[in-house]
Steps between C-alpha positions, in 0.01 A plus 500: 500500500547431121809321375694508175343169406146620572565814292574283196201276571252780568604705193565256215452781240822658629693196368752504785797267516796459738842580353692234688687191401395185677206459743295816545257353760673660803429844349129427467452541877679837527241752633473856374310810614432693177614612154703802386497572124817673371554579129851422378516844335459673837767274650740598219454869579732452797279676753509389865272198550199524725492268804343163430260357765647197674381172354401657167534380143647750254354471148751645250291590196630566148785254531677421168572145402872583494686700767772750426765626739290803599202274569711259705638781714148624570378148591804455725414826680136396530583155646724650767233762581238224533725297728552801724122531539429125536311461174449136401472476119569681173271438200619583149218570253573423134282458193366152441708458183823608667751275666660635817876464493593561864876518558653267761631799691143610574397148604803462725438838667132412558602169659749678719240756615226233542267666251285277282504578127182451294383589151160594356418485132190718542643853489156663497377312808336739755748453783378804693154343526663182628674705767171657613333158514787364708481793740126457540557131571766587756266744674225238507744239632624743765144572611425129506815432700419783742150361544640153562757632745226691683289186517802303619573750777133490608544129575775568752392418856391777732632293790800269520282239667289465181582143404291516180688792343734282294213287372305810394798633302548161333129482413518846348808412294335185370192696393692793351747286303260213428768268622578240764686660791676355803724630778709229660825395659654152499321394819148623428260698283400839641220581255369375165228606256309317369517213747647269233793735438711344778496159333554654156791730590677285761724322242635835381595611849647163600707478183638848550579430867708193416651587160479876474319468164138548404350190331263511209155569634176351365412864440709670236602792718603504866685726740676430831574821690683493838321685777710799591643518850385162632730202533698576189386284211301247697162675482380553144202629306415247225269601213401305188255550214453416131573846355820709519546759772511864389782714632267696731369168638854383572565830674184454705613148596831636626321766708252242628785271602660781699171582672432132573849475644436797726167353610664166574787665685263721700281204595802296608622788715150550637481128577825514698387808691154351556653179634717694742207718604279194543761335721525815713121520536483133596765564767296796629191281526692238698633769734148630560376151584785473751402837654822666378307809396782755532733296277224439245431875484865584436515256209169590338570874519766450235238349267168660593553785748236525771321175415533354850469825694147424631476314828227259387435275200280229357626177342336331201580153369418423135499130413522393134640229275883503499491575127296815570696631799733729303205643309308548825799671662549737205129581497504577872813714462330696223194562715680591821776711338699633795223445755576141602774240521431210260724191519470129417471281809830312531326224699273385216478532124131590514487821704566867450524721811377860501591720798291819490617771745209710624538850638299609802306759297425263210234234443561136588611405149152442357594641158795262470279214618261562211788507252638172631155342473509603134831317459342184642222524243755545220702195608195275503365229730843376609578829681385608846578790733534525876554817702576606853373780716711807577807408708797679645813472288664299778218240481494430127580134560167481684335684214643245256360214705158663499520555123596134447206398718272723297644341187393158623153644549503662154542160333150409621329825396332560163713805415823345639565811712514540880636837607564407864274283710422822690313627195320175413140451615411160641160504336663518156690177573209280608423234239202575281222386483572296813528818709164622376338162571640501856375855563153422366485186710600682817257786446206308351280538814536876466440508127150355510238760415328485837824577679517861374827430317548852370478654848741246646740532206523876554522485879728204575831619349511804731336324793768228487782755466410756764319540829122517482502875572762579232327277244166669572657844458653407166179337375271775627302250709412462866743293706221259596420442131860392433497277809170340396619430141831357621314274744266385224795410276666306783178308561448415131863393454514309829833673568647708778587824318679633808788258431774653282552195276127465430450872449795511257373204295152648464645838397715330236200308365300823482780669302522210254126485438463878476780524245347236275140630532346206315174313563562197719397166344334254740754231415813715541585353842411137440858398590644820647875548553627598841689810599798279587507357148495852354791606718696192391524631140865535382465870421365570849787304655757698297331828599495408871866397503603821325288718729643355821863456391622842626342434840650150517846650451451746786668399828192589704222239542261707291303214348460319832359819648265541201372142537418555865337834426276355228416193710375736773279688249744793483490575876833652603456437873431127461788468256744667739385280787538182293851592379615642833590839354364854533220638288744766374727225369208335321403829336864569404534160332171544315617838368823338380295229331289765326815658359645168378180369341356825374170425673294720732413262786233738626298430185300181431687443170839525670400256776347266242818484289716442808263234636486297179871542419593370848263207462642406158863525616479373861163324522381733777274672588220261397274675248212252439190713574208373708335164454353536152646238267233469232232697324208272558177693501 
């Protein structure tokens, strides 16, 4: 907005001067909104005066150098009319060779009514054109201000949890005003732009906090604006630059300070609510781990209705650097929305717990699993993820233990993810290329050209897994053909393929070699590893412990029964006789073990995983196959 001083500066041809004794500088900063030109002759006619727009300057044209009583009465009426309409200044226009003799009565009345008196010695100056220019400038300034206000409002956060909202507003102010901008309180800086602004503007804020005055800034112009509605005067918006601030810029700063104050206040309130909500969610998680499901449901229904209504759930454990845990938790909360309970683990500074309730008609949480794997990738190599299988709500403490066990396994895997030992394949954990060397060594007699390797490779997996008749049916061969090929393999390997441990080892070697499908170098088995050394790998040990942990916590002797069953080549009758129990009890315990491990013990893969996991954890059954210990030709 233009001021009386800028009017004189911008229009020197008007030869304006202040009619005031003493210092006229305070009047230079008086703003005005426009000009109204009024001839003295019309004023002397005595007609009712038209309303004057508030903040206007009245230019009284045709003013004589000397005032008579009739003129003074008219000027008196005009001054009072201007005061009633909040006009700011009265300009007398006289010829350049005239000297204005303004009576003291007029000066005193103007002082009393707070109207500034000015004189122009350019009576022919085009004041109406000046008015139009001023109005055009005001319209442009209003449009600019509206645009800036719109841009400012666009930078308001869409969510109260947006911690970068204040910084974005400060960045925008710094760019728009070409200034250094900072929002701070005595204890800390909330946001600054550019980064050096905090160091530059800190002395201004500190000086005001202790003395209540604004010190001289290295920049010629600075502003300190309290943030409205937040902690009184403690939080301030500090701005400094080398050029003066226009009135519309000062107005924008005041609006920005109010908006920043609202953002700060909203974020503080959100923080308090979020802290209380976080504490309630942490309490719910603890109740679930203590099997207090009904109490946990009553509490969580006030925060996220229906979240814990399902009867089953999975537990995930996300491990990360302590510095990244809050970021990891917020990321998980954003992904899960109202589908899962996400809390920091109170037992350690590294973990975040995710409890994902699963409805009976829904999937097993695979979509969430993929999203959590994405979080691990975002957090980098220091992060890893472990998950449990689907558990009853009353058994979530067991699910947590399984997830922690899977987490230990995840630390040894390339992708740092193990979504339950039940879902992890043993073959993916065997060390490479040692596993391939062992498999090639074991199968080398079969892989020689004269041994009909391709026929044996296609026949043995099914022949080792099923009865000869079933294998023949699946392969489309005669039963005697399967029997003959199996006998040939046993003869070449010098192994008894009727024994479960030997049969399982050969099947595993076949799977490893078939997956790799590479030509076998003659020197690959010069110093072959053993199956026992492969099973001693840390990742295999972590997998085995995690797989068997639910069964170890069961009160029934499930693992002892499984050991006896596998030792007797999966014969139920011999197992029952050895343990002194009924065959029905053996079958019941094996079914329970299937449920706890997620393995089908009627399949070769299920028996293999159980056999090797038991050997790694307990040392029995013995798994060293046959008598072959080298690959000598």
